[in-house]
C-alpha positions in Angstrom: 135.1 95.8 74.1 133.9 98.7 72.8 130.7 98.8 75.1 132.8 98.0 78.2 135.1 100.9 77.1 132.1 103.3 76.2 130.6 102.4 79.3 133.9 103.5 81.8 134.4 106.2 79.6 130.5 107.3 80.2 131.0 107.1 83.7 134.0 108.9 83.7 132.3 111.8 81.8 129.3 111.9 84.4 131.7 111.9 87.1 133.9 114.8 86.2 131.9 116.7 83.7 128.5 116.2 85.0 129.1 116.4 88.6 127.8 119.6 89.2 124.3 118.7 88.1 124.2 115.6 90.2 124.9 118.0 93.1 122.7 120.6 92.2 119.9 117.7 92.2 120.5 116.8 95.7 121.0 120.4 97.0 117.3 120.9 95.5 116.0 118.2 97.5 116.5 119.3 100.6 120.2 121.0 100.4 121.8 117.8 102.4 125.4 119.3 104.1 127.2 116.2 102.3 126.5 116.8 98.3 126.7 113.3 97.8 127.1 111.9 94.3 126.9 107.8 93.6 128.3 105.6 91.0 127.2 102.2 91.1 127.9 98.6 89.5 125.3 95.9 89.4 124.9 92.6 88.4 121.3 92.6 86.6 121.0 96.4 85.1 124.2 97.1 83.0 125.7 99.6 85.6 129.3 99.8 85.4 130.6 102.4 87.4 127.7 104.4 86.1 126.7 107.6 87.8 123.0 107.3 89.6 120.7 110.0 91.2 122.1 111.2 94.2 120.4 110.3 97.8 117.8 113.0 99.3 117.7 114.2 102.5 115.5 112.0 105.2 114.7 112.3 108.8 117.3 110.4 111.1 116.5 106.7 111.4 117.8 104.2 113.9 116.6 101.3 111.5 118.8 100.2 108.7 121.2 103.4 108.9 124.9 103.2 108.0 126.4 105.8 110.5 129.8 107.5 109.8 131.8 109.5 112.1 134.7 111.4 110.4 136.2 112.3 114.1 137.0 108.8 114.4 140.0 107.9 112.3 142.2 104.8 111.7 144.7 103.7 109.5 146.0 105.9 106.5 145.5 104.3 103.0 148.6 104.3 100.9 146.7 103.2 97.8 145.6 100.6 95.2 147.2 98.7 92.5 148.3 95.5 90.5 151.0 93.0 89.8 153.2 94.2 86.4 154.3 90.6 85.8 156.1 89.3 82.7 153.2 87.8 81.7 150.8 90.7 81.9 153.6 92.5 79.8 153.5 89.8 77.2 149.8 89.9 76.6 149.8 93.5 76.4 152.5 93.4 73.8 150.1 91.3 71.6 147.9 94.4 71.1 148.2 97.4 69.0 149.9 100.0 71.1 147.1 102.6 71.1 144.8 99.6 72.7 147.5 98.7 75.2 147.9 102.1 76.4 144.3 102.4 76.8 144.4 99.6 79.3 147.2 101.1 81.1 145.2 104.6 81.1 142.1 103.0 82.5 144.0 101.5 85.4 146.8 104.2 86.0 145.6 107.5 84.9 144.4 109.3 87.6 141.6 111.5 85.8 140.7 108.7 82.9 141.5 105.8 85.0 140.8 104.0 88.4 143.1 106.1 90.3 145.8 103.0 90.8 149.0 104.2 92.2 151.1 101.2 93.7 152.4 98.1 91.6 154.6 95.1 92.3 156.9 93.4 90.1 159.3 90.2 90.1 162.7 90.0 91.0 164.2 87.0 88.8 161.0 85.0 87.1 157.9 83.6 88.5 155.1 81.6 87.8 153.7 84.3 85.6 156.9 84.5 83.8 157.2 83.0 79.8 160.1 80.5 81.6 162.7 80.4 84.4 165.3 83.0 84.5 167.6 85.2 86.8 169.5 88.5 87.2 172.4 86.6 88.5 172.8 83.3 86.4 176.1 82.3 86.9 176.9 80.0 89.6 179.1 80.5 92.1 178.9 84.7 91.1 179.4 85.4 95.1 180.5 89.0 94.2 178.2 89.3 91.7 179.9 90.2 88.7 177.6 89.0 86.0 174.4 90.5 87.8 172.2 92.0 85.3 168.7 93.5 84.4 168.6 92.3 80.6 165.9 89.3 81.3 163.4 92.0 82.1 164.2 94.4 79.2 162.3 92.6 76.4 158.8 92.4 78.0 158.9 94.0 81.5 160.7 97.3 81.4 158.7 98.5 79.0 155.6 97.7 80.9 156.8 99.3 84.1 158.2 102.6 82.5 154.9 103.1 80.4 152.3 102.4 83.9 154.9 104.9 85.9 154.3 107.7 82.8 150.7 107.0 83.0 150.4 107.1 86.6 153.1 110.2 87.0 156.2 109.5 88.7 155.2 111.2 91.8 152.2 109.1 92.3 153.5 105.8 91.2 154.9 103.3 93.8 156.5 100.1 92.8 157.3 96.9 95.0 159.4 94.1 94.0 159.2 90.6 95.5 161.6 87.4 94.4 159.9 84.3 93.9 163.3 82.4 94.2 166.9 83.1 94.5 169.1 81.7 91.7 169.2 77.9 91.4 172.8 77.9 92.7 172.2 79.7 95.8 169.5 76.9 97.0 169.7 73.7 98.8 168.0 71.6 96.2 169.8 73.4 93.2 166.9 74.8 91.2 164.6 78.1 91.3 161.4 75.9 91.2 160.1 73.3 93.6 160.7 74.8 97.2 163.9 74.3 98.7 165.8 77.3 100.6 168.4 79.4 100.8 172.0 78.1 101.7 173.4 79.6 104.5 176.6 80.5 103.2 174.9 82.6 100.2 173.0 84.9 102.6 175.3 87.7 102.1 175.5 87.3 98.6 171.4 86.9 98.4 171.1 90.2 100.1 173.5 92.0 97.8 171.1 91.2 95.0 168.4 93.3 96.6 170.8 96.0 96.9 172.3 95.4 93.3 168.6 95.5 91.8 167.3 98.6 93.6 170.4 100.3 92.5 170.5 98.8 89.0 166.6 100.1 88.6 167.6 103.6 89.8 170.9 104.2 87.9 170.4 102.1 84.5 166.3 102.6 84.1 165.6 105.7 86.4 162.9 103.8 88.3 162.9 103.9 92.0 161.9 100.9 93.8 159.5 102.0 96.5 159.4 98.7 98.5 160.7 95.2 98.6 159.7 91.9 100.3 162.1 89.3 101.3 160.2 86.4 99.7 156.9 85.7 97.9 155.1 83.2 99.9 157.6 82.3 102.5 155.9 79.3 103.6 155.0 77.6 100.3 156.7 74.8 98.6 155.4 75.0 94.9 155.8 73.5 91.2 157.0 77.0 90.5 160.0 79.3 91.5 159.7 79.1 95.2 161.9 79.1 98.3 160.9 78.5 101.9 161.7 80.5 105.0 160.5 79.6 109.0 159.8 82.6 110.8 163.0 82.1 112.3 165.0 81.9 108.9 163.4 85.1 107.8 164.3 87.1 111.1 167.6 86.0 110.8 168.1 86.6 107.4 166.5 90.2 107.6 168.5 90.8 110.7 172.1 90.0 110.1 172.0 90.0 106.5 169.3 91.8 104.4 168.5 94.9 106.8 172.3 95.7 107.4 173.1 95.4 103.3 170.2 97.9 102.7 171.1 100.1 105.2 175.1 100.0 104.3 173.9 100.8 100.9 172.2 104.0 101.9 168.9 102.4 100.9 167.0 102.5 104.5 164.2 104.3 103.0 162.9 101.6 100.4 160.3 100.0 102.9 161.0 96.2 103.4 157.8 93.9 104.1 158.3 90.3 105.6 155.7 87.4 105.1 154.3 88.2 101.9 152.1 85.3 102.4 148.5 84.3 103.6 146.9 85.9 106.6 146.7 82.8 108.6 150.5 83.1 108.9 150.6 86.5 109.9 150.7 86.4 113.9 153.1 83.6 113.8 155.8 85.5 111.7 155.0 89.0 113.4 155.3 87.6 116.6 158.7 86.0 115.9 160.1 89.1 113.7 158.6 92.5 114.8 158.9 91.1 118.5 162.4 91.1 118.0 163.8 94.4 118.1 166.7 94.0 116.2 165.0 92.7 113.4 162.0 94.8 114.0 164.3 98.0 113.2 164.6 97.0 109.4 161.0 95.9 108.6 158.1 98.4 107.7 155.6 96.0 107.7 154.3 92.7 106.7 152.7 91.8 103.1 149.0 89.6 103.2 147.7 87.2 100.6 144.1 85.8 100.7 144.3 82.6 99.3 143.8 80.5 102.4 142.1 82.1 105.8 139.1 84.6 105.9 140.2 85.5 109.6 140.5 89.3 108.6 140.6 90.0 112.4 144.6 88.4 112.4 145.8 91.5 110.7 143.9 93.7 113.8 145.7 91.5 116.4 149.1 92.2 114.8 148.2 95.8 114.9 147.3 95.8 118.5 150.9 94.2 119.3 152.8 96.3 116.9 151.0 99.2 115.8 154.0 101.2 114.3 154.0 98.8 111.6 152.3 98.5 108.7 150.1 95.3 106.8 149.9 95.8 103.1 147.8 93.1 101.0 150.1 92.4 98.4 148.5 89.5 96.1 145.0 87.9 95.5 143.5 86.4 92.6 140.9 84.1 91.7 142.4 80.7 90.5 141.1 78.0 88.6 141.1 79.9 85.3 139.9 79.2 82.5 136.7 77.7 83.9 136.5 80.3 86.7 137.2 83.6 84.7 134.8 86.5 84.8 132.1 85.6 87.2 130.5 88.1 88.9 131.5 86.6 92.4 135.3 87.5 91.6 134.6 90.9 91.8 132.4 90.1 95.1 135.3 88.3 96.3 137.5 91.2 96.1 135.4 93.5 98.1 134.8 91.1 100.7 138.5 90.9 101.0 139.2 94.8 100.9 136.3 95.4 103.5 137.7 92.9 105.7 141.3 93.5 105.5 140.8 97.4 105.8 138.5 97.2 108.6 141.6 95.4 110.6 144.1 98.0 109.7 145.0 96.8 106.3 146.7 99.9 104.4 146.4 99.4 101.0 145.7 96.8 98.3 147.7 95.6 95.2 146.0 93.0 92.9 147.9 90.1 90.9 148.2 90.1 87.3 146.7 93.1 85.8 145.9 91.6 82.6 146.0 88.2 81.2 145.3 86.1 78.2 141.8 84.1 77.3 143.4 81.4 79.1 144.3 83.2 82.2 147.9 83.0 81.1 150.7 82.7 80.2 151.7 80.7 82.9 154.9 78.4 82.5 153.7 75.6 84.8 149.8 75.8 83.8 148.6 77.8 86.8 146.0 79.9 85.1 144.2 82.2 87.1 141.6 85.1 86.4 142.4 88.7 86.0 140.2 92.0 86.2 141.0 92.9 82.6 141.2 89.8 80.0 142.9 89.9 76.5 141.9 87.4 73.6 145.2 87.6 71.9 143.7 86.0 68.6 140.9 88.2 68.0 142.3 91.4 70.3 139.1 91.5 72.1 139.6 93.4 75.8 137.2 92.4 78.2 136.9 94.4 81.5 135.2 92.1 84.3 133.4 92.3 87.2 136.8 92.8 89.1 137.8 95.6 87.3 134.7 97.4 88.4 134.7 96.3 92.1 138.1 97.4 92.5 137.5 100.9 90.8 135.0 101.8 93.2 137.4 101.9 95.9 140.7 102.9 94.0 139.3 105.7 92.0 137.5 107.6 95.3 139.8 106.8 98.0 142.9 108.8 97.8 146.2 108.0 98.8 146.8 109.2 102.2 143.0 108.9 102.9 142.0 107.3 106.6 139.4 105.1 107.2 136.8 106.4 109.5 134.6 104.7 112.0 131.4 103.4 110.2 128.6 100.9 111.5 125.4 99.4 111.1 122.9 99.2 108.1 120.3 96.5 106.8 121.3 92.6 107.6 123.8 91.4 104.6 124.9 94.6 103.4 128.7 95.7 104.0 130.0 99.0 104.2 132.9 100.8 104.6 134.0 104.8 104.6 137.1 106.8 104.2 138.1 110.4 104.7 140.3 111.9 102.1 143.1 113.9 102.5 141.5 117.0 100.8 138.5 116.1 103.6 136.0 114.9 101.4 134.3 111.4 102.4 133.8 108.2 100.1 131.4 105.4 101.4 131.6 102.1 99.6 128.4 100.2 100.3 128.2 96.3 98.7 124.8 94.4 98.5 126.1 90.8 97.7 122.4 89.3 98.5 119.8 88.6 96.1 117.5 91.4 97.1 117.6 95.2 96.5 117.9 96.9 99.7 117.0 100.1 101.2 118.6 102.0 103.6 119.9 105.5 105.1 123.5 107.1 105.3 123.9 109.2 108.2 127.2 111.5 108.5 127.4 114.3 111.4 123.7 114.1 112.4 122.5 114.1 108.9 120.8 111.2 106.7 119.8 110.6 103.5 117.7 107.9 101.8 119.3 105.4 99.8 118.9 102.2 97.9 121.3 99.6 96.3 120.4 97.0 93.9 121.0 93.2 94.5 124.4 91.8 93.5 125.6 95.6 93.5 128.2 97.8 94.6 128.1 101.7 95.2 130.3 104.3 96.1 128.9 107.8 98.0 131.5 110.4 97.3 131.6 114.2 97.4 133.4 116.5 95.0 137.0 118.0 95.9 136.8 121.4 98.1 
């Protein structure tokens, strides 16, 4: 653990304290208009978000050049983040307090960490909870007299509070999603094993969202930035789940949830539908966003990666409904513990981020920020990988490849950045470019192949010579103006 933390600490020191040295090196070698600094993570050379020498100016070449045009801008990027689940909270609580806070700083501190600003948590329990629980436990409590945040207070609430403090209250955006209504509101009379919301309880369930948002604000002083209607609306899982057809979710939003939120003065809380795999997004968008009476309540749609790699589906939805947002709300690598910590897990993250962001997705929320050595705890054995793994027996903390691959975006692409036009490069190399609110550029280049590659990076008619190792990711960025 110490070597991994030292690696990230050294990278941060170089990035922040030694930036002028790198820029001077670039200026001495031809004075490019863009004073690039470069960080690199690579499988075989030990680099983990490590500063490497800046590129030097070369004559423009049409071959193997990645061309970026800051004058052509696309969607605004809201930010990056991860899920604050009960499982993550429990795992972190097994560590000494300073070790626990170190992990939160590595994620959410805007200077020491990798710049996370977004978070997602669960209303009622989910599979990454210690057991099944509900904030409205009393059967038939239609008026919600017994609503309580108490089930969240032992593990979840301290994590949410500490994360918000580390990130900064003005930067932190918390999204909340239910995996299931309480059992007594459902057709199968249980929170797990699928089922759906009984029609007669739609008004009461809508009021749970209102109660939750108000209780978080009034009792915990934590504002809710966004809600999704239901995690994975089309999934019948062995854990907490609840199915909605596109029409059922449309009707619930139009006739119950939307009016309840607006009537309670919560119209500013962003509402997302779907919150499921990208193979479903067009079908749900057509039914829901295509209905003006429903669309007026919907800020956008949530996206997961578990089924399809048809990234262009988001662009097709954007073309039809350009005023709505598409936010990536969950992704993780399943199959733990046998599939944990692999290099290709990090590459999967970046492949999805580039694929989605090139198709109008506006932000990325990872699944659990931390899990234990088995990929849990998980009350149904649905173990998964996470970017940070804690061995709860030895207290060893491991930052996996996924952590560093995510960092190449989250640390350098600021909230409010815009994707800019970029194209070209050697075969097999992926890239994407952004313009930050302060006018600086951040360009991410990925080499998932087994061979190092040379290329030129061209911006505003000027080119610099670059090289990326095999199985590596680089971010080219400028110091703030």
